[in-house]
Backbone as a printed PyTorch tensor [residue, N CA C, xyz], in Angstrom:
tensor([[[ -0.8100,   4.4180,  -9.6560],
         [ -1.4190,   5.5950,  -9.0780],
         [ -2.9090,   5.3590,  -8.7910]],

        [[ -3.6240,   4.7900,  -9.7390],
         [ -5.0360,   4.4860,  -9.5210],
         [ -5.1990,   3.4170,  -8.4520]],

        [[ -4.3510,   2.3940,  -8.5190],
         [ -4.4420,   1.3440,  -7.5140],
         [ -4.1620,   1.9160,  -6.1250]],

        [[ -3.2010,   2.8240,  -6.0330],
         [ -2.9010,   3.4580,  -4.7540],
         [ -4.0800,   4.2830,  -4.2620]],

        [[ -4.7330,   4.9920,  -5.1660],
         [ -5.9040,   5.7980,  -4.7910],
         [ -7.0210,   4.9020,  -4.2630]],

        [[ -7.2080,   3.7560,  -4.8790],
         [ -8.2300,   2.8090,  -4.4180],
         [ -7.8830,   2.2900,  -3.0260]],

        [[ -6.6370,   1.8810,  -2.8490],
         [ -6.2170,   1.3860,  -1.5340],
         [ -6.3700,   2.4700,  -0.4750]],

        [[ -5.9600,   3.6920,  -0.7880],
         [ -6.0790,   4.7830,   0.1810],
         [ -7.5400,   5.0010,   0.5790]],

        [[ -8.4420,   4.9460,  -0.3960],
         [ -9.8650,   5.1130,  -0.1110],
         [-10.3650,   4.0050,   0.8140]],

        [[-10.0290,   2.7560,   0.4950],
         [-10.5090,   1.6320,   1.3110],
         [ -9.8850,   1.6420,   2.7020]],

        [[ -8.6350,   2.0450,   2.8180],
         [ -8.0110,   2.1380,   4.1420],
         [ -8.6790,   3.2230,   4.9830]],

        [[ -9.0370,   4.3190,   4.3520],
         [ -9.6070,   5.4260,   5.1250],
         [-11.1070,   5.2700,   5.3760]],

        [[-11.8500,   4.7170,   4.4270],
         [-13.3070,   4.6540,   4.5430],
         [-13.8520,   3.2710,   4.8670]],

        [[-13.0370,   2.2430,   4.6890],
         [-13.5080,   0.8890,   4.9660],
         [-14.1320,   0.2400,   3.7430]],

        [[-14.8160,  -0.8850,   3.9470],
         [-15.3710,  -1.6560,   2.8290],
         [-16.2650,  -0.8080,   1.9210]],

        [[-16.2040,  -1.1270,   0.6060],
         [-16.9910,  -0.3670,  -0.3690],
         [-17.2430,  -1.2140,  -1.6120]],

        [[-18.3080,  -0.8700,  -2.3180],
         [-18.6160,  -1.5110,  -3.5960],
         [-17.8000,  -0.8300,  -4.6990]],

        [[-17.7970,  -1.4470,  -5.8680],
         [-17.1000,  -0.8640,  -7.0150],
         [-17.6730,   0.5110,  -7.3490]],

        [[-18.9940,   0.6540,  -7.2540],
         [-19.6200,   1.9500,  -7.5330],
         [-19.1610,   3.0160,  -6.5360]],

        [[-19.0610,   2.6500,  -5.2780],
         [-18.5990,   3.6020,  -4.2670],
         [-17.1450,   3.9920,  -4.5110]],

        [[-16.3340,   3.0300,  -4.9210],
         [-14.9280,   3.3190,  -5.2430],
         [-14.8630,   4.2630,  -6.4340]],

        [[-15.6390,   3.9790,  -7.4810],
         [-15.6430,   4.8270,  -8.6750],
         [-16.0400,   6.2540,  -8.3240]],

        [[-17.0840,   6.4090,  -7.5110],
         [-17.5360,   7.7410,  -7.0920],
         [-16.4570,   8.4640,  -6.2800]],

        [[-15.7610,   7.7220,  -5.4280],
         [-14.7240,   8.3190,  -4.5870],
         [-13.5460,   8.8310,  -5.4170]],

        [[-13.3020,   8.2050,  -6.5610],
         [-12.1760,   8.6050,  -7.4090],
         [-12.4870,   9.8470,  -8.2500]],

        [[-13.7740,  10.1730,  -8.3710],
         [-14.1690,  11.3550,  -9.1450],
         [-13.8640,  12.6160,  -8.3440]],

        [[-13.6140,  13.7430,  -8.9390],
         [-13.4800,  14.0000, -10.3700],
         [-12.0530,  13.8000, -10.8730]],

        [[-11.1400,  13.5330,  -9.9540],
         [ -9.7260,  13.4140, -10.3510],
         [ -9.4920,  12.2730, -11.3360]],

        [[-10.2060,  11.1640, -11.1410],
         [-10.0270,   9.9820, -11.9880],
         [-11.3850,   9.5210, -12.5190]],

        [[-11.8680,  10.1250, -13.6080],
         [-13.1460,   9.6720, -14.1680],
         [-12.9460,   8.3480, -14.9130]],

        [[-13.4670,   7.2850, -14.3370],
         [-13.2710,   5.9470, -14.9030],
         [-14.6050,   5.2870, -15.1980]],

        [[-14.5770,   4.4080, -16.1810],
         [-15.7550,   3.5880, -16.4600],
         [-15.8760,   2.5270, -15.3760]],

        [[-17.0940,   2.0580, -15.1860],
         [-17.3630,   1.0220, -14.2030],
         [-16.4850,  -0.2100, -14.4530]],

        [[-16.3460,  -0.5980, -15.7130],
         [-15.5530,  -1.7930, -16.0310],
         [-14.0780,  -1.6020, -15.6750]],

        [[-13.5720,  -0.3900, -15.8150],
         [-12.1690,  -0.1210, -15.4640],
         [-11.9470,  -0.2560, -13.9640]],

        [[-12.8840,   0.2610, -13.1820],
         [-12.7740,   0.1610, -11.7230],
         [-12.8280,  -1.2980, -11.2950]],

        [[-13.7420,  -2.0520, -11.8890],
         [-13.8620,  -3.4740, -11.5330],
         [-12.5880,  -4.2460, -11.8990]],

        [[-11.9730,  -3.9020, -13.0210],
         [-10.7090,  -4.5380, -13.4180],
         [ -9.6210,  -4.2170, -12.4060]],

        [[ -9.5270,  -2.9580, -12.0020],
         [ -8.5190,  -2.5710, -11.0050],
         [ -8.7480,  -3.2950,  -9.6790]],

        [[ -9.9950,  -3.3960,  -9.2590],
         [-10.3040,  -4.1030,  -8.0120],
         [ -9.9250,  -5.5800,  -8.1110]],

        [[-10.2210,  -6.2080,  -9.2320],
         [ -9.8580,  -7.6230,  -9.4130],
         [ -8.3450,  -7.8050,  -9.3780]],

        [[ -7.6210,  -6.8870, -10.0060],
         [ -6.1490,  -6.9800, -10.0060],
         [ -5.5950,  -6.8330,  -8.5940]],

        [[ -6.1200,  -5.8560,  -7.8560],
         [ -5.6640,  -5.6720,  -6.4720],
         [ -5.9840,  -6.8990,  -5.6170]],

        [[ -7.1210,  -7.5090,  -5.8830],
         [ -7.4770,  -8.7210,  -5.1420],
         [ -6.5490,  -9.8760,  -5.5290]],

        [[ -6.2470, -10.0160,  -6.8100],
         [ -5.3490, -11.0820,  -7.2680],
         [ -3.9450, -10.9170,  -6.6780]],

        [[ -3.5490,  -9.6900,  -6.4200],
         [ -2.2280,  -9.4210,  -5.8370],
         [ -2.2370,  -9.5540,  -4.3090]],

        [[ -3.4100,  -9.8020,  -3.7350],
         [ -3.5070, -10.0130,  -2.2980],
         [ -3.7710,  -8.7640,  -1.4750]],

        [[ -3.9760,  -7.6230,  -2.1330],
         [ -4.2060,  -6.3790,  -1.4120],
         [ -5.6440,  -6.2220,  -0.9320]],

        [[ -6.5840,  -6.8210,  -1.6460],
         [ -8.0010,  -6.7170,  -1.3200],
         [ -8.6340,  -8.0870,  -1.1860]],

        [[ -9.7740,  -8.1030,  -0.5250],
         [-10.6480,  -9.2730,  -0.5190],
         [-12.0540,  -8.7380,  -0.7420]],

        [[-12.9810,  -9.6500,  -1.0270],
         [-14.3590,  -9.1940,  -1.2000],
         [-15.3160, -10.1930,  -0.5610]],

        [[-16.5080,  -9.7050,  -0.2830],
         [-17.6030, -10.5530,   0.1700],
         [-18.8150, -10.1690,  -0.6700]],

        [[-19.7470, -11.0610,  -0.7520],
         [-20.9600, -10.8180,  -1.5190],
         [-22.0310, -10.2680,  -0.5900]],

        [[-22.6130,  -9.1340,  -0.9730],
         [-23.7080,  -8.5240,  -0.2230],
         [-24.8690,  -8.3840,  -1.2000]],

        [[-25.7660,  -9.3580,  -1.1740],
         [-26.8130,  -9.4170,  -2.2030],
         [-26.1610,  -9.7690,  -3.5230]],

        [[-26.2630,  -8.8770,  -4.4810],
         [-25.6230,  -9.0880,  -5.7870],
         [-24.3330,  -8.2950,  -5.9430]],

        [[-23.9970,  -7.5030,  -4.9390],
         [-22.8300,  -6.6220,  -5.0410],
         [-21.6220,  -7.2060,  -4.3220]],

        [[-20.4650,  -7.0410,  -4.9300],
         [-19.2080,  -7.3650,  -4.2710],
         [-18.8370,  -6.1640,  -3.4010]],

        [[-18.4930,  -6.4340,  -2.1610],
         [-18.0260,  -5.3930,  -1.2570],
         [-16.5500,  -5.6840,  -0.9990]],

        [[-15.7030,  -4.7270,  -1.3970],
         [-14.2530,  -4.8990,  -1.2980],
         [-13.7270,  -4.2640,  -0.0240]],

        [[-12.6840,  -4.8910,   0.5200],
         [-12.0050,  -4.3230,   1.6800],
         [-10.5210,  -4.6270,   1.5850]],

        [[ -9.7480,  -3.8110,   2.2590],
         [ -8.3050,  -4.0250,   2.2730],
         [ -7.9980,  -5.3350,   2.9810]],

        [[ -7.1370,  -6.1350,   2.3930],
         [ -6.7410,  -7.4110,   2.9860],
         [ -5.4050,  -7.2900,   3.7140]],

        [[ -4.7390,  -6.1640,   3.5110],
         [ -3.4440,  -5.9260,   4.1440],
         [ -3.4730,  -4.5550,   4.8070]],

        [[ -2.8020,  -4.4470,   5.9290],
         [ -2.6620,  -3.1550,   6.5850],
         [ -1.7900,  -2.2430,   5.7350]],

        [[ -2.0450,  -0.9480,   5.8350],
         [ -1.2700,   0.0330,   5.0740],
         [  0.2230,  -0.1090,   5.3800]],

        [[  0.5480,  -0.3240,   6.6380],
         [  1.9450,  -0.4690,   7.0500],
         [  2.5870,  -1.7080,   6.4100]],

        [[  1.8250,  -2.7720,   6.2710],
         [  2.3530,  -3.9930,   5.6550],
         [  2.6350,  -3.7830,   4.1720]],

        [[  1.7580,  -3.0510,   3.5010],
         [  1.9630,  -2.7620,   2.0780],
         [  3.2000,  -1.8920,   1.9070]],

        [[  3.3660,  -0.9100,   2.7810],
         [  4.5440,  -0.0400,   2.7120],
         [  5.8180,  -0.8580,   2.9270]],

        [[  5.8000,  -1.7530,   3.9020],
         [  6.9780,  -2.5910,   4.1730],
         [  7.2930,  -3.4850,   2.9730]],

        [[  6.2590,  -4.0150,   2.3510],
         [  6.4380,  -4.8620,   1.1620],
         [  7.0630,  -4.0640,   0.0160]],

        [[  6.6180,  -2.8130,  -0.1570],
         [  7.1670,  -1.9560,  -1.2150],
         [  8.6340,  -1.6340,  -0.9420]],

        [[  8.9540,  -1.3450,   0.3150],
         [ 10.3470,  -1.0470,   0.6680],
         [ 11.2230,  -2.2840,   0.4450]],

        [[ 10.7140,  -3.4630,   0.8030],
         [ 11.4680,  -4.6970,   0.5840],
         [ 11.7640,  -4.8760,  -0.9060]],

        [[ 10.8030,  -4.5800,  -1.7610],
         [ 11.0130,  -4.6730,  -3.2150],
         [ 12.0790,  -3.6890,  -3.6800]],

        [[ 12.0640,  -2.4860,  -3.1210],
         [ 13.0850,  -1.4840,  -3.4740],
         [ 14.4610,  -1.9590,  -3.0330]],

        [[ 14.5470,  -2.4780,  -1.8190],
         [ 15.8310,  -2.9790,  -1.3110],
         [ 16.3480,  -4.1060,  -2.1950]],

        [[ 15.4840,  -5.0360,  -2.5540],
         [ 15.8980,  -6.1550,  -3.4030],
         [ 16.3230,  -5.6710,  -4.7780]],

        [[ 15.5810,  -4.7360,  -5.3290],
         [ 15.8190,  -4.2830,  -6.7040],
         [ 17.0240,  -3.3610,  -6.8440]],

        [[ 17.1810,  -2.4150,  -5.9150],
         [ 18.1960,  -1.3880,  -6.0780],
         [ 19.4040,  -1.5280,  -5.1580]],

        [[ 19.2760,  -2.3450,  -4.1300],
         [ 20.3650,  -2.4700,  -3.1500],
         [ 20.8360,  -3.9070,  -2.9960]],

        [[ 20.5420,  -4.7400,  -3.9800],
         [ 20.9610,  -6.1460,  -3.9700],
         [ 20.5620,  -6.8470,  -2.6740]],

        [[ 19.4280,  -6.4490,  -2.1140],
         [ 18.9280,  -7.0920,  -0.9050],
         [ 19.5570,  -6.6140,   0.3870]],

        [[ 20.4350,  -5.6230,   0.3130],
         [ 21.1510,  -5.1530,   1.4880],
         [ 20.3820,  -4.0250,   2.1810]],

        [[ 19.8350,  -4.3310,   3.3540],
         [ 19.1360,  -3.3210,   4.1460],
         [ 20.1360,  -2.2520,   4.5980]],

        [[ 21.3490,  -2.6790,   4.9350],
         [ 22.3860,  -1.7330,   5.3590],
         [ 22.6800,  -0.7260,   4.2520]],

        [[ 22.8570,  -1.2120,   3.0280],
         [ 23.1170,  -0.3240,   1.8940],
         [ 21.9430,   0.6460,   1.7000]],

        [[ 20.7450,   0.1510,   1.8520],
         [ 19.5430,   0.9830,   1.7300],
         [ 19.5520,   2.0920,   2.7780]],

        [[ 19.7850,   1.7260,   4.0430],
         [ 19.7610,   2.7100,   5.1210],
         [ 20.8880,   3.7330,   4.9960]],

        [[ 22.0610,   3.2860,   4.5970],
         [ 23.1690,   4.2280,   4.3860],
         [ 22.7950,   5.2260,   3.2860]],

        [[ 22.1690,   4.7330,   2.2350],
         [ 21.7140,   5.6250,   1.1630],
         [ 20.6720,   6.6060,   1.6560]],

        [[ 19.7750,   6.1590,   2.5280],
         [ 18.7500,   7.0380,   3.0850],
         [ 19.3820,   8.1460,   3.9360]],

        [[ 20.4420,   7.8150,   4.6690],
         [ 21.1490,   8.8230,   5.4690],
         [ 21.9380,   9.7520,   4.5390]],

        [[ 22.6700,   9.1760,   3.5830],
         [ 23.4710,   9.9840,   2.6480],
         [ 22.6070,  10.9790,   1.8790]],

        [[ 21.4040,  10.5810,   1.5130],
         [ 20.5080,  11.4470,   0.7410],
         [ 19.6200,  12.3130,   1.6350]],

        [[ 19.8850,  12.2640,   2.9380],
         [ 19.1700,  13.0720,   3.9280],
         [ 17.6630,  12.8000,   3.9680]],

        [[ 17.3000,  11.5420,   3.6860],
         [ 15.9150,  11.1100,   3.8410],
         [ 15.6780,  10.7600,   5.3060]],

        [[ 16.6700,  10.1330,   5.9090],
         [ 16.6620,   9.8130,   7.3380],
         [ 17.8770,  10.4570,   7.9800]],

        [[ 17.6930,  10.9450,   9.1870],
         [ 18.8230,  11.5060,   9.9200],
         [ 19.5160,  10.3910,  10.7090]],

        [[ 20.7350,  10.6710,  11.1210],
         [ 21.4620,   9.7240,  11.9560],
         [ 20.6720,   9.4800,  13.2430]],

        [[ 20.0320,  10.5250,  13.7680],
         [ 19.2400,  10.3990,  14.9930],
         [ 18.0540,   9.4410,  14.7890]],

        [[ 17.4200,   9.5280,  13.6480],
         [ 16.2980,   8.6250,  13.3650],
         [ 16.7820,   7.1800,  13.2680]],

        [[ 17.9120,   6.9690,  12.6290],
         [ 18.4870,   5.6140,  12.5250],
         [ 18.8350,   5.0970,  13.9170]],

        [[ 19.4190,   5.9530,  14.7530],
         [ 19.7610,   5.5360,  16.1160],
         [ 18.5050,   5.1770,  16.9140]],

        [[ 17.4270,   5.9570,  16.7350],
         [ 16.1630,   5.6440,  17.4040],
         [ 15.6350,   4.2930,  16.9520]],

        [[ 15.7240,   4.0360,  15.6590],
         [ 15.2860,   2.7430,  15.1220],
         [ 16.1290,   1.6040,  15.6940]],

        [[ 17.4440,   1.8300,  15.7850],
         [ 18.3330,   0.8020,  16.3360],
         [ 17.9610,   0.4950,  17.7870]],

        [[ 17.6630,   1.5300,  18.5670],
         [ 17.2510,   1.3130,  19.9640],
         [ 15.9460,   0.5200,  20.0150]],

        [[ 15.0320,   0.8500,  19.1420],
         [ 13.7520,   0.1290,  19.1150],
         [ 13.9620,  -1.3510,  18.7780]],

        [[ 14.8190,  -1.6290,  17.8020],
         [ 15.1070,  -3.0110,  17.4200],
         [ 15.7530,  -3.7560,  18.5840]],

        [[ 16.7180,  -3.1090,  19.2430],
         [ 17.3890,  -3.7410,  20.3950],
         [ 16.3970,  -4.0320,  21.5190]],

        [[ 15.4430,  -3.1500,  21.7470],
         [ 14.5010,  -3.3440,  22.8410],
         [ 13.5030,  -4.4540,  22.5630]],

        [[ 13.3470,  -4.8370,  21.3090],
         [ 12.3920,  -5.8950,  20.9540],
         [ 12.9930,  -7.2820,  21.0040]],

        [[ 14.2770,  -7.3960,  21.2820],
         [ 14.9160,  -8.7160,  21.3370],
         [ 14.5740,  -9.4470,  22.5940]]])
């Protein structure tokens, strides 16, 4: 949840220092400076962020597009809960009324048009 809040902030506002990230998380998430820096390092180690040095401050920015992170998360769900079957995943999405048949058909047309 905190990592998601950090990513959302950086996607919407662009590059920021750890202090700017900490301020942006307030008042919902009052964190110590060291906690924010740990979260930023973890996100960077996972490939979600990168940083550059600006004087003595690290300036963090998103290293992946929001859409790419979402696709990666969905791929993990498919692998974990659907034995890697995209078809099983999509059928479940239709059965649970997350996606309509019309939306699936639109997606199928889009895929066909990209071939």
